[in-house]
N, C-alpha and C positions, 0 to 999 in steps of 0.2 A: 820243112819244118815253118812255112810261111804261111801262105793263104789258109791251110788245112787247118790250121791251129785255132780259126775263128770260133768264137763264143756263138751259140744259137738263142733264140729268143730276142728280148728286148732288155734297154736300159732306160733311166729316166734322166730327162734333159729339161733346163727352162728355156722357153721359146717366148720372142717378142712376136706376138700375133697382131696386135695393133700398137702404133705411136701412143704414147701418153697413158698406157693403161698398165695395170700388172702384168709380170710376165706368167706364163702358163706352163704347168707341169705336164710335160707329154712323155709317152711310152715310145721310144724309139727302136727301131728294128735292127738288130746287127746285120751289117751286110752279109751277104752271102760269100762274096769274094772281094778282096781290096784291088782298087784300079791302081794303074801305073802310078808309082811314088807315094802312096799312099801308106800310112803308119796308123794302128790301133793301139791307142794308150787308155790304160785304167787310171784315171785320175785321183789323186790323193787330196790335195788342196787347191783351189782355184781362188785368185784374189779378184775382188771386184774393183775395177778402175773406172775413173771420171768418165773416160770414153764411153762406157757403156751407158751411162745416164746419158749422154749427148745422143746416143741410138735412140734410145727409148724415147727422148723428148724430139725426136727428126731434126737434130741440130743442123745437119748437113744437107737439108732440105727433102725433097720426096723419096721415101726410101721403096724403091722397084723389087726388093728381094722380100718382104714380107709374105707370109711369116718365116722366120730365120732363126737358127741358135745364136748364141751371143758366147762373149769372153774371149781373152785373149792373154792370159797370164797365169800359169798352172805349173804344179808338177806331178809328175806321174811314171808309171812303169810301162815299159813297152810288151804288149801283148801279141802283137803279129805285125809283119810288114810285109808287103808286095814284093814279088820276087825280084825288081828291079831296084831295091832299097839298098843302099850300101853304108850309108854313114850312121845308122843306129841298128842295134841288135836287140832281139828278144831278151827280155829280162833287164835290159839298162833303165836307171833311172835318167829321166829327160824333164828339162825345163821347155815347156810350150811357151812360145812368143810369136808376137805379130811382125817383126822384122824379118826379112827373110834371112836365112842361114846358108850352111853348107847342104848341098843336095838338091833333088828335083822338086817340081811342083806339079801336084795333080791338076788336070784339066777339070774335074768335077767333083764337088763336094755333096752333092744334094742327098738327102735320107729320106725314109719312109717313117710315118709314125701312125698312131692311132688318131691323129687329128689330120691327118694328111700328108701329102708330100711337104717337106721343109728343106728350105735354102740352107747353105753352111758354106762359109768361106774356108779359106787354106788352113785356118786355125779356129776353132771354138773350144771354150772349157767350161760352159756350165752345166756339165752332164757328167754322170758316172762313167763313161768312157767318152773318146774323142777319136774320131776319124778325121785324121788332119795329113797335111802334106810332108814329105821329108825335112823340107827345107824351114819347117816351123818347130822342129824340136832339136834341142842339144843335149848329147849324153853329159852328166856329170858324175863326179866320184867325190863325196865330201861326207864329213860326219858333223856337218851344219845341221840343225833341226829341220826335218822335214816340212814343218809348218812354215818355215821362212823361205823357202825356195822358189816358191811363186814368185817373190817379189824381183827376182832376176828374169822375169818373162817381160817386165814393162818398167815398173818405178824405179828400180836402182840403175838399169842400163839407160833408160831414156833420161834420167837425171845426170849420169855420167858424161853420156855422150852429148847433151847440150851444153856441156862444159868445155869439156876437151874438143869436141869437134866444130861445133856451132859457134863457140864464143872464143874458142881459143884462149882459155881464161890462163892468166900468169899470176905469180905469186904476189905481185905488188898490185894488182887490179882491186878495183873496190866493187864488190858484189852486192846486188840489191835483187833480192827474190820476191815476187810479188803473186801472193796467194799462196797459203800453206796447207794447203791438203797434202796428198802423200806425195806428189811431184814436188811440190814446192821444199817440202821438210828434207826428202831425199836429196834435192839440190844442194840445201845448206850442209848436210852431212857429207855429201860427195867432195865439196869443196875443200875438205881436210886434204883430200889426196893430192892436191894441187897446192897445199901450204897457203892458201888465201886466209889472209888475218884479218882483213878490213869486210867484213860480212853483215847484212841484214835482210830480215825477213818482214815482209808487210802483209797484213789481214785484216778484213773487215770484221772478223770473230775474234772476240778477246779470248776465247778457251783456246783457240789455236796460237794465238801470241804469247799465251802464259806457256802452253808446251814447247814451245820454241826457246822460250827464256829459260826453263828447266833444263833443257839440253844444253845450254851455254851460249846460246847465241843473241846476239843482239836483234831488238824486234820492237816493233809498235803496231797499234791498231789505227785504221783509218780508212774511211770509205770513198777518198778519193775526189772529195767534193770540198770548195772552200780552200781556205790556206794549209799547208802541209805542217803537220805536228812540229813542235819545236825539234823534236828529237829527229825526225826524218830529215828536216831543213837543214840540220847541224851536220848530219851525214854526207849530204850532198855537198856542201860547203866544203866540209873539210877534205872531201875527195877529189877535188877539182886539179890536183896535182897528181892525181892516179888516172888510170883509163876506168871509166865506170862502164860497168857490165849490167846490164838489166834483164832478168830471166822473167819473162810474164808466163805464168800456168795459170792465169784466170780466164785468158779468152774473151775479156769484157772490153769494149770499145773505149768507156772512158777511162779505164785503168791505161790502156797504150796510149791513148792521146796526151794524158797527162804526164806519164812517165817519160815519155819521150823526150820532153824538154829538159830532163835532166841530165843527158848525155852531153859530156864534152866531146872536143873535136876527135878525140881518138875512140870514142864509146861505142859501144855495140848492144842493140836490143835483139835478144832473141825470143820469137813467139813460139813458146810450146803449147801453150793453151789454144784451141780451136775457136775461133769468134763464129757465132751464128751465122747460117746462111745468108747472103745478102747484105750484110751490115759493113760498113765500111768506116775505116779510120781515116782521120783528119789530122796530117801533121803538116809542119813546115818542112819542104824538101830541101831548103838551102843547106841545112847541115851535112845532108849526104853528099855534096859536093866536096866538103871539107875533111873529110875521112871519117864520119859517122856511118855505121853500119845498120841496116834493119835485117835482120835473118828471120825465116821461117824455118823450124825446125819440123823434120820428118824422123821421130824417133830417135833425134840426137845422132844422126846417121852412123847408129853402132854396128858392128858386124858380131851377131851373136856366137858365132864358132869361136871368135877370139874373145871379146869382151866378156862373156858370161864366165867361163872357166877362170880369167885373170879375175874378175870381181868377187868369185866365190873364193879364190886362194887369199886375196887381200882381207876378205872378211874372216877368213880362217886365223890370219895372221893378227886380226884385231887392229888393222889400219883403219877401220871405221866399224861404229857401231851398227849391229844388223837389228837391233831392237829400239829403234828410235821411235817407232809407233807400237802401241800396244794391239795385241790380235784379239779380234773379235770373231768367233766361230758360229755357224749356223749351218743346220742340214739344208739340203738343197731345197726342201719344202719351204724353208722359212727364208728363201731368198728376197721376197719382197720386202720383209721385215731388214734386213742388211741394207737393200738400196734404200729404205726411207731414213736409216739412220746416217748412211753416207750423205744423202742429200740435205740433212739438217746439220752438217758441219762439223760431225764427231772427228776427234784426233785419233782414234782407232782405226786400224787396217780391217777391213771387213773380208772374211774369210769363208767360203764354202767349203765344209769338210767332208769327204764322200765315206 
């Protein structure tokens, strides 16, 4: 009851054909058989992450894989598995994620479509079905709303991991979160799990700052030019007896250069946002010799098979709020509209509903 259960025909998927251009909707052929370690998932919801904006914009440089599928956080149901897949079962609800979890990884994920052959990595989610690697899906059993579960594929887990693993956050630390998109907002919310009482979020957009204030966190608007606003200046000065932890989700060079100066001798800056290819930060390295740390984050160094079930359980126990961002839902054919709203700085989470 594995490969022989594959559907026939085709399914729809959003494709990045060319950088800086809208995604195209293609009809992708179901595979005739699954390759080693592959899983076929019927997607229910997929969230759009800022990382996809970076892919569309070629932020990491020349993209040698065009045209290709996109997306890395979703929730779905397992439809079929390859004969050597052991960690998920047909019929299970799974979270799809980009960090490697339990199980094997397939050596190839290319697919055929009505616009030609398409490249695809170990996980892609902007499609009605996904053919992914076993290690990119984690089974879950929960009564949480299905529409919120894709968050565990990236936003919640990366925010949690950046605090726990990258920053080794402690209760008495002072936390500054730069950039209040999905990752920034979730980093603030995840700080509750570590009982961090001194927390502030900063963003250039007033609507994001207002939303964070509504959630009960200290926040201020600033474009990181000129002198710091008094509220931010006071927060930094009053935190000098604590360890200052800065989580940057913007990936902007000017923001990183300026905020690095806030770190005290035990302080740490975690770079979660990705800087554009070729751009360089300029910092005074002297503090690094006296205990200051500058850390690059790779998905918060999370372990999906451990962290996703645990974070789902904590959400069920209402240890943190699962609805800090309002959900906006779009059909797959409306995906470019959703991407446009995400670029505009909306405080809503953009979701594709299949």
